[in-house]
N, C-alpha and C positions, 0 to 999 in steps of 0.2 A: 855386426858388430863385434867391438874387440872386448873382450873380457878375460881377468883373471883366472882361472881355476885352481885350487888348492885340490891337492891329492885327498883330500876329505872330499872333495864337493862329489868325487866319482861314486862313492857310497851313498851319500846321497841321491845323486840320481842317476843309476845304473843303467838307464836308458837314452843316455846321452852319447854321441860317436865319440866322444872322447875318452868315456868311460871301456868302451868298448876296444877302444885301442889302447887301452892300457892293460886290459885284462891280454892282448893278444901279443905284448911284449915279447912273453916266455916261448911264443911257438911251440905250444904242447898242443897235441890231438885231446880229443875231449875224454876218450878212454885212456891215455895216458896220465892225464890229470885226476883221473878218479880213481887210479891205482896209487896215486899219491897219497901222503900222508894229508896234505893241504886239502886234496881232492875229497877224499874221507869228512876232514871235518864239513868241508864244503856242502855235500850231498844232506848233511845232518843239519844244517842250515838253512837249506833248500825246503825241506821238508818240514822244519819250523816255521818256515817264513809263507809257505802255502795255509799251514794249521791257524795260525795266526790270523792271517787273511782270513777263514773261513770263521773266526772267532769274534771277527769284527773290531780286532786290538788295534787298527790304526788310526783310531779316533784319538786314542792316550797314548799315542806316541812322544815318547820324550826326545823332543828336538834341543836339548842342550846339549853342551860342546862335548860332554865324555859320554854320550851316547853314541857320535859316529867318531869310529876307529880314525887315525891319522896318517899310522905306521901304514906302509906297503904291504903286508903280508895281512894285516887285517880289513884293508879296503880292498884286498883281492876277492879273499874270502866272502866279502858283504858283495860285490860285483857280482862273481861268482856264482855264488845263491841265488840270485836274482836272475841268472841265466838259465840255472839246472831248475831254479821251481818253475819257468817257463817250459821247460824241457819236459818238465814229471806230468804238468796239468795237459800239455798235448799229447803224452803217452796214454791219458787215462780218458780220454776223447769222452770229458764230461762239461756241455759246454758250460753248465753252472759254475765248477771250480773255476774254469778260465774265466769266467764274470766276476766270482770272487776274489781273483789274483789282482786281476784289473782294476777294479775297486780301492782296494786296497794299498795297492801300488800309487795310485793316481791320489788316496788320500795323503798317503806317505808321504810323497815328494810333495805336496802343497802343503802340510805343515811344514816342510822343512822349510822352502818359499817364502813362506810368510814371516820367518823368521830372519831370513837372507837381507842383502843389501838389494836395491832396486835394479843396479846394471846383471845382477844375477837372474833376478827374477823376469827382466825382460828377456835374456838372454835363453833361460829355458824355455818361455813361452815362444818365441821364436821358432826353437828347435821341432815344438809340433805346431808351429803353424798358429800361433795367436798374437794379437799386437794389441798391447793397453791402448793405445793410439785411435784405434777403431771404436768411434761413437756409434757406428752400425755395421749391422753383416746383410752381405747378400743373402737374401729369403733359402736356397738351397743349402749354404752352410751352416746357416741359423738351425736347417731342420736336421740338419746332419751332426750338431753338436748335441741338441736336445733331443733329440728323438729318445734318451733311455732317463730324461727329468720328468719326474712323474706329477709335479706338482701343474694345477691348474694355470697360476702367470706365466708358465713355458710354451703351453700350447699357442699356436700360430693364431690364432684367432682373438687371443687376448694383449695382441702385439700390435705396437704402432707401426705398421709397413706404408714406408716412402716408395715410392718409385725402383720397387725390387729389395728394399733392404729395409731390415728389419733395426728398428732402435732400441740402443744396448745404456744402459743405465751406469753411470762409473762402479756401483755397489757390484752390480749384478758380472761386471768383466771378472769377478775375484773367482764367485762360482763358475762363468763358462769356462775359463783356464782348467780348472780343477776337471771337469766334465772331458774338456779337449785333449788333457794327459789321458784320460782312462778311455776315450773315444779310439786315441792313435795307437796305446799299449794293443788294445782290443781287436784293432784291424791288422795287428801282425800274428795275429794267432788264431789256429795252431799251428807250431810249428813244422816242420815236416821231419819230423825223425824217425831215423833207421830204425827198422823192426828191431838191430840186432840191437841196441840201445837201450829202447825200450824193453827189450827181453831183460836187459841185464840189470833197471831199473823197475824193475817187476816187482819186486819186497815193497819199495820205497811206494810207488803208485797205491798200491793195496794198503798200505797202512794210510794214504791220506784221502783213499776212498771211504775205508771204513769212519775216519774222524766225521767225513761230510754225511755220511750215513745216520752218525751220533747227531750231528747238528741239526739234520734233515727231521728227524726225530723229536730231538727238543722243540723243535720251532715250531712241528705241525701234531707229532704223535702219531700213532696209527691212524687209517683214513676210520672216518667217522662220517657218515653220510647225514647221519641227524642235525650234524653242526652246520650243514652245507649253507648256505644262504638262500634266501626264497628264490632266487632268480636260479640259481643253479638246481637247486631241489626241482623247477619247473620243466627245464630241460631234459634232466633225468626221469622225471615221469614221463614227459611227452614220450621219448624213446621208449620207457617199459610200456606206454601206452600202443607203441607201434604206428606212431607218429612219423614223418620224414621233417628233419630238422636242418634248418635253414644254415647257409654255409656258416653265416658269422656266428649262428647257435654252437657249432659243431664249434669252431674254433676258440669260442670262447670257453665252454667246456671240457673241450681239451687241454688247453692250455692251463686252465686253473686245475684241472686233476693231476697233470703232471707237476706244476708245483708247490701242489703238498704230498708228493712223494709217488704218486701211484706210477706202477712202469708201464712200458709201452703196451705188454699182452695184457693187463689188467684193464687199461683203457680200451685197447679193441676189443675185448671180453665185452665190455659195455654197450659198446655198438650196436654187438651181435644183434641186439634186440633191435633193429631199425628195419622197418621194412627194405629199404634200397639197402640192405649192407651187404659192401664187396670185402671181401679179404684186403685187396692187392690195395687198391684205393684206400681203403682203410688205412692198414700198414704204411701207404708210402703218407698220408696226411699226419698220421701222428708224431712219426720219425721225422717228420719238417718242422712240424712244431715243437717236436720236443729238443731239436736241434741236434740231431742224430742223422740228418739227411740235410741232402740239398746244401746250400750256403752253410750250415752249420749252427745258424742262429737259432735262441733259446728267446722264445716268446714267452710275456709274463698275461697273466688274464687281462682281461682288460678291466679299466677304473669305475666304479659306480656312474662316474658321468658318461663314458665310453657305452656303457651298458644300457643308460638311459637313450643315448642318440640313434643306437641299432636297434631301439624297440625291446629290450631284452628283459629291462626291469620289470619283475613283475611283483603284485602282492607285497611289497615291501613291509617290514616290522618295523616295532621300534630300534631294536637293534641297528637297523641301516641308518637311521637317522645320523648313529654314531660313528661310524666308519666312513670311508672312502675309499675301500676298493673290498672286492669280495672275499681275498685274502686275509684281510684285517678282520673281517665278520667273523671268517673259519676261524681264525687265531683266537680270537676274542672268547667266540662261544669254545674251545676244545677247554680253552682256560679256566674258563667259568666252569664247566661239570668236572677239571680235575680238583676243583678246590683253591687253584691258584689266583692271585689277586689280579686285574685284568692292566 
C-alpha cells in the first residue's frame, strides 16, 4: 500500500518502522544521545509519557494540529521519548507498568487515527496486522486480539462463529484495531536492556515507580480485608480454616490480591495457612501470576461471570448485584468506607 507520510506522522505513530528509521538518521548510540541536550529533554519527556499512561490521560489527548510537532527536532523528541519510555518500563520490570504504557500508546495512536484520512488509517492498521476489509477473523486470531477485552460481548461463546471464523460488525472493527495496536506493542515488551543502561536510568525508573505506587494507593488504598467481595472472603476463610484450595481458587485469590496492591511476600504469607503449603511451589505460582516469572504476563482476577462458571461465586450480597468484577466490588466498598462518592 502506497501512502505519503508527513514528518509529523512519525510523532503520531512512533511505533511505525518509518518513525524508527527517522530516528536512526543521526546514527547516535543511546549513551551518546542521553548525554546530549536533546537527550536530556527526551528522557524528561519519556518520564512524563509514562506518568500520563499511569493517569489514564490518553482519553483526553488533544488531536488538533497544534498538539503534534512538525519540525524535525520536535518530532525527534516525540519519537525518542516513546522509545525511552519503553526502555524505562523494561528496566522497571513491573508488568503493570508495561501494560499501562501500551494501553496509553494504543489509545493515543487510535485518537490520531480517528482524525486522520482513510489511507493513513488503513496503512497504520496494516502495519500492526489488521485489515478493515475483513468481516470476520480466524478464531485463533480473534482470541489473541480480544484476550484483554473484558466486556461479555467479546467472549467467544457470545460470538457468531462460521467455519472457524468469528463474524465482526463494521463498528466493532474500530475497537479491535485499537486493541490490536495494544497487543502488538505489548508483544514487543519488555526490551532486553543492558544492565549498564538500566543503572544509568535508575533515578528515572525510581521516579516512575513512585508515581505507580501512588496511583495504586489512589485506586485501592491500603489493603482492607473487610472490603473483600464475598467470593474472596470465602477463599481466605477456607485457607484460615486449614482447607486446601482448588487451583482455580488459588489463581483467583492470588490475582485479586496482586491487583489490589499486595506484594508477593504478603501473598505467600497468607498461603502459609494452607495445610499443603509448599514455599517453593507457592512462590513460583505467585510470581507467575503477578508477572514476575515465566512469560512475564500479569494476570487480572477473573470477572464475576468467570467466578460463577468456576463455582467460586458464593454468598453474593446486594453490592454484588451492582458490579461485574471482584475488583470493582472492592474499589466500591473502599470508597464507601472513606466517604468518597462511588
